[in-house]
C-alpha positions as CSV (number, residue, x, y, z in Angstrom):
1,M,-62.5,-55.0,-132.8
2,T,-64.4,-53.9,-129.7
3,R,-68.1,-54.3,-129.3
4,R,-70.1,-51.4,-128.2
5,K,-72.5,-51.9,-125.3
6,R,-76.1,-51.5,-126.1
7,S,-78.1,-49.1,-124.1
8,P,-80.9,-50.6,-122.1
9,D,-83.4,-48.8,-124.3
10,S,-82.1,-50.4,-127.5
11,R,-82.9,-53.9,-126.5
12,P,-85.8,-55.7,-128.1
13,P,-88.7,-56.3,-125.7
14,R,-88.7,-59.6,-124.0
15,P,-91.6,-61.9,-124.8
16,V,-94.1,-62.2,-121.9
17,K,-94.2,-65.7,-120.5
18,P,-97.7,-66.8,-119.7
19,R,-98.3,-67.5,-116.0
20,H,-99.4,-71.0,-115.2
21,R,-102.2,-71.2,-112.8
22,Q,-101.6,-73.4,-109.9
23,H,-104.3,-75.7,-108.9
24,R,-105.2,-74.9,-105.3
25,R,-107.4,-76.7,-103.0
26,P,-110.4,-74.7,-101.7
27,L,-109.7,-72.9,-98.5
28,D,-110.8,-74.6,-95.3
29,P,-113.7,-72.5,-93.8
30,A,-112.1,-72.6,-90.4
31,R,-108.7,-71.4,-91.7
32,R,-110.4,-68.7,-93.7
33,A,-112.3,-67.6,-90.5
34,A,-109.0,-67.5,-88.6
35,F,-107.4,-65.4,-91.3
36,D,-110.3,-63.0,-91.3
37,V,-110.1,-62.6,-87.5
38,L,-106.4,-61.8,-87.8
39,R,-107.1,-59.3,-90.4
40,A,-109.9,-57.7,-88.3
41,V,-107.4,-57.5,-85.4
42,T,-104.8,-55.8,-87.6
43,E,-107.1,-53.4,-89.5
44,R,-109.8,-52.6,-87.0
45,D,-108.2,-53.3,-83.6
46,A,-110.8,-56.0,-83.0
47,Y,-110.4,-58.2,-79.9
48,P,-109.7,-61.8,-81.2
49,N,-111.4,-63.4,-78.2
50,L,-114.7,-61.7,-79.2
51,A,-114.3,-61.7,-83.0
52,L,-113.6,-65.4,-83.4
53,P,-116.6,-66.8,-81.6
54,A,-118.9,-64.3,-83.4
55,L,-117.4,-65.2,-86.8
56,L,-117.7,-68.9,-86.2
57,R,-121.3,-68.5,-85.2
58,E,-122.0,-66.3,-88.2
59,R,-120.4,-68.8,-90.6
60,R,-121.9,-71.8,-88.8
61,I,-118.5,-73.4,-88.3
62,R,-118.6,-76.1,-85.7
63,G,-116.1,-78.8,-84.7
64,G,-113.9,-80.0,-82.0
65,T,-110.4,-81.3,-81.8
66,R,-111.1,-84.8,-83.0
67,H,-109.2,-84.2,-86.2
68,L,-106.1,-83.1,-84.4
69,P,-103.3,-85.5,-83.5
70,P,-103.2,-86.7,-79.9
71,N,-100.6,-85.0,-77.6
C-alpha cells in the first residue's frame, strides 16, 4: 500500500513555542553612545569626530582609559 503525500495546506498548525526572554545586562552608557554615533554616521552622514564628543558631553559621560588592560 502506498501512502499519499499530504499537501502543505492539509497539515495541522504547529503549536507556537513561547519565546524565552534572555536576561540581558543593561547597556553600558559609553557603548550605547558609540552605537548611536555609528548610527548617526550611517543615517545622517555625521562626522564621527564631531558627533562623539558632543554626544559624550550631552550624556555627561566621562572617563579615561584606567579600566582598559595595559599594553
